[in-house]
C-alpha positions as CSV (number, residue, x, y, z in Angstrom):
1,M,89.4,54.7,18.3
2,I,90.0,55.8,21.9
3,D,88.0,54.4,24.9
4,L,88.9,55.2,28.5
5,E,86.7,53.9,31.3
6,S,86.2,54.6,35.0
7,E,83.5,53.6,37.4
8,R,81.4,56.7,36.5
9,L,82.6,57.7,33.0
10,L,83.3,56.5,29.5
11,I,85.6,58.8,27.5
12,R,85.4,58.0,23.8
13,N,85.5,59.4,20.3
14,F,82.5,61.4,19.2
15,R,79.9,59.6,17.1
16,S,77.5,61.3,14.7
17,D,74.5,60.3,16.8
18,D,75.9,62.4,19.8
19,W,74.4,65.6,18.3
20,N,71.3,65.6,20.6
21,D,73.4,65.6,23.8
22,L,75.7,68.2,22.4
23,H,72.7,70.3,21.5
24,D,71.4,70.0,25.1
25,Y,74.2,72.2,26.4
26,L,75.3,74.2,23.4
27,S,71.8,75.6,23.0
28,I,71.9,77.3,26.4
29,E,73.3,80.8,26.2
30,E,74.4,80.8,29.9
31,V,76.6,77.7,29.3
32,L,78.5,79.5,26.6
33,K,79.0,82.7,28.5
34,Y,82.8,82.2,28.9
35,E,83.3,80.0,25.8
36,P,84.0,81.1,22.2
37,G,81.1,80.7,19.8
38,E,77.4,81.2,19.9
39,V,74.3,79.2,20.8
40,C,73.9,76.3,18.4
41,N,70.7,75.0,16.8
42,E,70.1,71.3,16.0
43,E,71.5,71.5,12.5
44,N,74.7,73.1,13.7
45,C,75.1,70.4,16.3
46,K,74.5,67.7,13.8
47,Q,77.3,69.1,11.6
48,M,79.6,69.6,14.5
49,T,79.2,66.0,15.8
50,L,79.7,64.7,12.2
51,E,83.0,66.6,12.0
52,R,84.1,65.6,15.5
53,S,83.3,62.0,14.8
54,Q,85.8,62.0,12.0
55,S,88.8,63.0,14.1
56,N,90.5,62.2,17.4
57,I,90.7,65.8,18.5
58,F,87.4,66.0,20.5
59,M,86.2,63.4,22.9
60,A,82.8,62.6,24.3
61,V,82.5,62.2,28.1
62,V,79.6,59.8,28.9
63,L,78.1,59.3,32.3
64,R,77.7,55.6,32.8
65,E,74.6,55.8,35.0
66,N,72.4,57.4,32.3
67,K,74.4,57.3,29.1
68,K,74.2,61.1,29.0
69,K,77.1,62.8,27.2
């Protein structure tokens, strides 16, 4: 498990319960304009966070002030 901290941020491994915050931005077409992939629904994001939580390849960046990922 990897945890890096600064005054404003916590960078850590994904957890399966991060799906809602992931969905918050991956469900917006404009956000994905220059990224590969398509807009994700809730089920896609749940599966994606489950997969990401089982490896060290992807990290979650959490704002300390509101715990938003």
